[in-house]
C-alpha positions in Angstrom: 0.0 0.0 0.0 1.5 3.3 -1.1 1.9 6.1 1.3 0.2 9.4 0.4 2.8 12.2 0.5 0.7 15.3 -0.2 -2.0 16.9 1.9 -4.4 17.0 -1.1 -4.1 13.2 -1.4 -4.8 12.7 2.3 -7.5 15.3 2.3 -5.9 17.0 5.3 -7.7 19.7 7.1 -6.2 23.1 6.6 -4.2 24.5 9.5 -5.2 28.0 10.7 -1.9 29.3 9.5 -2.6 27.9 6.0 -6.0 29.5 6.0 -4.4 32.8 6.8 -1.8 32.3 4.1 -4.5 31.6 1.5 -6.4 34.7 2.6 -3.3 36.9 2.4 -2.5 35.6 -1.1 -6.0 35.9 -2.4 -7.1 39.3 -1.1 -4.3 41.5 -2.4 -4.7 39.8 -5.9 -8.0 40.3 -7.7 -9.2 37.3 -9.6 -8.7 39.2 -12.9 -5.0 39.6 -12.3 -4.0 36.4 -10.5 -5.2 32.9 -11.6 -5.7 30.0 -9.3 -2.6 28.4 -10.9 -0.5 31.3 -9.8 -2.0 31.2 -6.3 -1.3 27.5 -6.1 2.4 28.2 -7.0 2.6 30.9 -4.3 0.9 28.8 -1.7 2.9 25.6 -2.3 6.2 27.7 -2.3 5.2 28.9 1.2 4.4 25.5 2.9 6.3 22.3 3.4 6.1 19.7 0.6 3.8 17.4 2.5 1.2 20.3 2.9 0.9 21.3 -0.8 -2.5 21.7 -2.4 -4.0 21.6 -5.9 -5.7 24.4 -7.7 -9.2 22.9 -7.2 -8.4 22.2 -3.5 -7.5 25.9 -2.9 -10.5 27.1 -4.9 -12.9 24.9 -2.9 -11.2 25.9 0.4 -11.6 29.6 -0.5 -15.3 29.1 -1.3 -15.8 27.3 2.0 -14.1 30.2 3.9 -16.3 32.7 2.2 -19.4 30.6 3.1 -18.2 30.4 6.7 -18.0 34.2 6.8 -21.6 34.5 5.5 -22.8 31.9 8.1 -21.1 33.7 10.9 -22.6 37.0 9.8 -26.1 35.4 9.7 -25.6 33.8 13.1 -24.7 37.2 14.6 -27.8 38.8 13.1 -30.0 36.0 14.4 -28.5 36.3 17.9 -29.1 40.0 17.8 -32.7 39.8 16.6 -33.6 36.7 18.7 -31.5 37.1 22.0 -33.8 34.8 24.0 -34.0 32.0 21.4 -32.5 28.6 22.3 -30.1 26.8 20.0 -32.8 24.4 18.6 -34.9 27.4 17.6 -31.7 29.2 16.3 -30.9 26.1 14.1 -34.4 26.2 12.6 -34.1 29.9 11.8 -30.6 29.4 10.4 -31.5 26.4 8.2 -34.5 28.3 6.8 -32.1 30.9 5.4 -29.2 28.9 4.0 -29.3 26.3 1.2 -30.0 22.7 2.2 -26.4 21.6 1.9 -25.4 24.3 4.3 -27.8 23.3 7.1 -26.3 23.0 10.5 -27.3 21.3 13.7 -27.9 23.2 17.0 -24.7 21.8 18.5 -22.7 22.9 15.5 -24.1 26.5 15.7 -23.4 26.6 19.4 -19.8 25.6 18.8 -19.5 28.1 16.0 -20.8 30.9 18.2 -18.3 30.0 21.0 -15.5 30.2 18.5 -16.7 33.6 17.4 -16.7 34.8 21.0 -13.3 33.4 21.5 -11.8 35.1 18.5 -13.4 38.4 19.5 -11.9 38.1 23.0 -8.4 37.4 21.6 -8.7 40.3 19.2 -9.7 42.6 22.0 -6.8 41.5 24.2 -4.3 41.9 21.3 -5.7 45.4 20.8 -5.4 46.4 24.5 -1.9 45.0 25.1 0.1 47.5 23.0 -2.1 50.4 24.5 -1.3 49.3 28.0 2.4 49.1 27.4 2.4 52.4 25.6 0.6 54.4 28.3 2.1 52.5 31.3 2.9 55.0 34.0 6.2 53.9 35.5 7.1 54.9 39.1 9.8 57.4 39.5 13.2 55.9 40.6 13.6 58.8 43.0 10.7 57.7 45.1 11.1 54.7 47.4 8.5 52.2 48.6 8.4 53.9 52.0 5.8 56.7 52.1 7.6 58.3 55.1 10.9 58.6 53.3 9.1 59.9 50.2 7.4 62.6 52.3 10.7 63.7 53.8 12.4 63.8 50.4 9.6 65.9 48.9 9.8 68.3 51.9 13.5 68.6 51.6 13.2 69.3 47.9 10.6 72.0 48.4 12.6 73.7 51.2 15.7 73.9 49.0 13.8 76.0 46.4 14.2 79.8 46.8 11.2 81.5 48.3 9.5 84.0 46.0 7.7 87.0 47.2 8.1 86.3 50.9 10.8 88.9 51.8 9.5 92.2 53.0 10.7 95.4 51.4 10.6 98.5 53.8 10.1 100.8 50.9 7.0 99.0 49.8 5.7 98.9 53.3 6.0 102.6 53.6 4.3 103.2 50.3 1.4 100.9 51.2 1.0 102.6 54.6 1.1 106.0 52.9 -1.6 104.9 50.4 -3.7 103.6 53.3 -3.4 106.9 55.2 -4.3 108.9 52.1 -7.5 106.9 51.5 -8.5 107.1 55.2 -8.2 110.9 54.9 -10.4 110.9 51.9 -13.1 108.8 53.6 -13.4 111.3 56.3 -14.4 114.1 53.9 -18.2 114.7 53.6 -18.1 115.0 49.8 -16.4 111.5 49.6 -19.2 109.7 51.4 -21.8 111.6 49.2 -19.8 110.6 46.0 -19.4 107.0 47.2 -23.1 106.6 47.8 -24.0 107.9 44.4 -21.8 105.3 42.5 -23.7 102.6 40.7 -22.1 99.2 41.5 -22.8 98.1 37.9 -20.6 100.9 36.5 -18.0 100.9 39.3 -15.5 99.3 37.0 -15.6 102.3 34.8 -14.2 104.6 37.5 -10.9 106.2 36.7 -8.1 105.0 39.0 -5.3 107.2 40.0 -2.2 106.3 37.8 0.0 106.6 40.9 -1.7 103.5 42.3 -1.2 101.3 39.2 2.0 99.8 40.7 0.0 98.6 43.8 -2.2 96.2 41.9 -0.5 93.2 43.6 -1.2 94.6 47.1 -4.0 93.1 49.2 -6.3 96.0 49.9 -9.4 93.9 50.9 -11.6 95.8 53.4 -10.3 99.2 52.4 -12.0 101.6 50.0 -9.4 102.5 47.3 -11.7 104.6 45.2 -9.6 107.6 44.1 -10.9 110.1 41.7 -8.5 111.7 39.2 -10.6 114.8 38.5 -13.8 116.1 40.0 -16.2 117.8 37.7 
């Protein structure tokens, strides 16, 4: 009895890698440009000699792969439109739509659906893995695992930075004090109170400020009336 050396003689099932190879060879080449003879040559050059196929074998496998895609699409649509249906009912609905030679049992459809879910899960994981590694926040090597030491290090770092705006300037203090005395004197005048009461709060921002006080914009004057009129008319 002779030993069959080729996959097409043994009627071997296609490996997933071989299905992917056939799909890669077929999709980039339209049927008008590449014949099945050329596809057979490309396919057999890419697999071991004991896995080679014939033109008719590759053609039938391609048709079967296309039919499987249509069946999976139909199964997804049936699951979406009949979410509560059991697999026996699903098989009846499925077999009413496809040709008789493509009819499937309930167990076969259930297994096909599980394979679809498994592939979707693997595709989702393969999509997330590069994103996780890309946006992974790595801990700083300067920070230890001891929160107490981290706090001490951060405090020491902050204390080593030069303090900004905390030193007092005697000249500024005198100027601020003089400005406060000037405003207090204005508030004691009768005309100032009458003028203050006549100001509309909605238009208070339109009052003219004394240019001499422009350099005091960063001074905290809360609680003190600093309304100074440039010119009285």
